[in-house]
N, C-alpha and C positions, 0 to 999 in steps of 0.2 A: 387754221393755226394750231400749233401743238407745242406744249412745253413739258419737259420732263426734268425732274430734280431728284438727286439721290438722298438717301438717309445718311446720317453722319453720326460718328461717335466722338464725343468731345472729352477733354481732360486727359484721357489715356493714363490715368493714375495721377502722377505728380504735376502734369501740365495744366494746372487749374486755370480755366478761362483763356487758355493760350494754345494748346495743341488739339488737333482734331484730324480725322480722316473720313473719306467718303466711302460708303458701302453701296454695292449695287442692288439696292432695294428702292425702287423708284415710284414716286407719285407722278401721274400724268394728267394733263389737263388739255382738253380739246376746246377750242374757242371758235365760234362762228358769229358773224353779224346777225342781228335779229331785230324784229320790230319791237320786241319787249324783252325784259330781263328774264332769263330762264336758267335755272341751276338744277343739275342732277348730280348725285353723289353715289359712288359705288365703292365697295371695299371697306377699309378701316373707317369707322366713324359714321357709316351710312345709316345706322339705326339710332344715332345720337342727334336729337333735334338741333342742338347748338352747332354741331359740326356740319350737319346737312346744309345749314344756311351759308357756310363758308364766309362769314362776315368779315374776318380779318383779311382774307384774300381780296374780297370785293372792295373793301374800304381802301386798301393800298392800291389796288388796280385802278379804281375810279379816280383817286387822288392824282395818280401819276399820269393816267391817260388824259385827263382833263388838263393837267399842266403841260403836257406835250402837244396837245391838239387844239386846246381852247374849246373843246366840244364835250358834250355829254351824250354818248351813243349807247345803245343797248346791244348786248351780246348774249349768246347761249353758251353756258359753261358746263362742260361735262367732266367731272372729277373722277379719276380712278386712283384711289388711295391704297397704297401698300405699306406705308410707314405707320407702325403702331402709334396711337395717339398718347401723348403724355407718358412716354416710357423711356425717355432719355436717348432717343434716336433722331433728334433734331426735327421733329414734325413741325414745330412752329417756325423754325428757320427755313424749312423747305417751303412753307406757305409764303413767307416773306420774299424769298428769292424768286420763287415761281411767279408771284404776282407782279414783281417789278419787270421781269423779262417779258411776261405776257403783255404788260402795258406798252412797252417799247415795241414789241412785235406787232400788236394791234394798231399802234399809231404809225407803223411803217417807219420807225426811227432807228438809225444805226446806234449801236452802243458797244462798249467793250466791257469785259468782265470786271475789271477794276472799278469802273464806274458803278456797276450794279452792286458790287461789294460795299462801296462807300455809301451808297444810298441805303442799303440794307442796315447799315449801322444806325440809321435814324430810328429804326423800329426794333432792333435787337442790339443791346449795348455791349455785348460780349462777342468777340470775334471767333470763338472756338468752333461754333457750329456753322455760322454763315460762310466762313471762309472756305471750308471743304465743300459745302453745298454749291458754291459758285465755281470753285476752281477744280474740284476733284483731287484725288490723291491725298497724301499726308501733308499737313500744313502747320507751320509755326507762325503765329500772328501776334501783333501788338497794335495798340492804338496810340496815335500821336495827334492831338487835336481832334479833328472830326474825320480822320482818315485811318484806314487799316493798312498796315505794312506787313507783308507776309512773304514767305518763301514756301514753294511747293516741291515735293518729291513724288514722282510717279511710283506707284506700287507695282511689284512684279506679279506675273500671272500665277506663280507657284504658291502664293499665299492665299489663305481663306479667312473669312470672319465666321466664327461660330458664335451666334448671337442667342442668348437666353432671355426670353421675354416673360417675366412673371405675370401672374394673373391679377396683380394689383399694382397701382401706381405709386410713385413718390412725387409729390408736387415739388417743382423746382423752388417755388417761393417758400414752401414749408421747409424744404430740406436746407435752405440757406439760413433759416432761423435757428437751426440746431448747431450751426457752426459757431465757434467762439468769436468774440469781438476782437480778441488779441491772441497772438500765438507766441510761444517761446522762441528765442533765437535759434536753438538747436533744431526745432521743428522746421523752421523756415529754411535753414541751411540744408537739412536732410532732403527736403522736397525740391529745393532749387537745384541742388547738385544732380538729382536724378532726372529732373526735367531737362536740364542741359545735356546730360549724358544720353537720355533717350533721343533727343533731337539729333545728336551726333550718330547714334546707332541707326536711325532711320535713313539719314542722309548717306551713310556708308554701307547700308544693307547688312549690318552686323546683327542679325536677328537673334542669334543664340544667347545674346547678353541682355535681351529685353526683360527677362524675368527679374533681374536685379534693378534695372532702370525704372520699372513700372510701379515700384513701391512708393508710397507717400505717407505723410503724417498730417496732412491738412484737412482732408475731407472724407476720404473713402470709408474708413472704418466707422466714422461717426454716422454717415448716411446709411451704411449697410445694416446698422443696428435696427433700422426701421423695418427691415425685412431680414431677419436673422438667417434665413435659409441661404442668403447670398454668400455667406462665409463658406458654406459647403459647396456652392456652385464654383467658387474660385478654387477651392482645394481640389475638387474632382477634376476640373479642367487642367490644372497644372500637373496633377498626377498622371493624366493620360496624354500629356505631350504638348499642351498649349505653350506657345512661346511667351505669352503674357496674358493676364486675366485681370480686367479692370472694370470698375463700375462705369457704365456708359453715360456720360454727362452727369446728371444728378440722380440717375437711376429711373426706374427700377431695373432696366435692362442691364445685363452683364455682357461685355464684349471680350471675346477671346480671339487672339490671333494665332494661326497655326499654319504649318506647311500643309499643302493640299493632301498629301498622303496620310496625314494624321487627323484631318478634319472630321471625317465620318465617325472614326473611333471615339473622338471626344464628344461629338454630338450624341452618339448612341448611349454613352455612359451617362451623360447629363439628362437625356430624355427618360432613361430607365429610372434614374434616381428621382426626377421631378416630372412625373407624368402630367401634372397639372399646369406646367409651364410650356410655352412654345419654344422650340429650338430650331434655328435656321442655320444652314451652311450656305454662305454667300461669298461671291467674289468681291473684290475691292474695286472701286470705281475711280478711274482717272480722268473722266470727262467733265464732271460737275454738271451744272445746269445746261440744258440743251433747249433751244427754241427754233422753231421752223415756221415760216409764214405760209 
């Protein structure tokens, strides 16, 4: 059995807890029946004792496998992690989505992606990362009751993600504490208008207007102050041709969308300025989670 799930970039500036897209940087898990539980971890987090245990994945997998089969069986899990941990690229959502698909696949139960998405909401209460992780592409999502309602737009092959991964993290929980408890009406209108405009631009492939739509007044600048170099990351990316440059999720990663012809130029400028950071040029993902028995 095999499960593969993509990285995701959420918020995309003004789309706080609502907008997200999938990036072709994938975690892969191989699963085999075993006489006893066995876990091996390679890649990102392999040297972190907490990550090596993959406790979140195993907890969700076991809970749902037992629910589906009424059994408690052992498996060998081999994790190949490429998504940086705690960097705003949806590593936790990837674990949640992958574990649910793995449970259904191991139990030999059919499922649809909408079912997986709504189950994932039990473990991650914001839809901006879990939706593109499941569906792939660009997604706008909202929650009504205990369900995610979303629309997807496939991303064209001529666009690239230029991803800048700093050498330190911004905790999602901590970053939420620096946000104000109340906002001014003009701040809300500013960001709401741009989130709506950005959705229209993605749906109509009007990429050259994204620089205007990707601004916000709710969270980005406040969070970027935790790693002040991020202001220069954004400035350099836009100067060298990025269509938009936004904090990925709560950070610390910065997401830049670019035409493929401009991506390497942007990446080279960013890597030269920030040699201590990792810079990736990646295609966008339209498939979302993939599972094979």
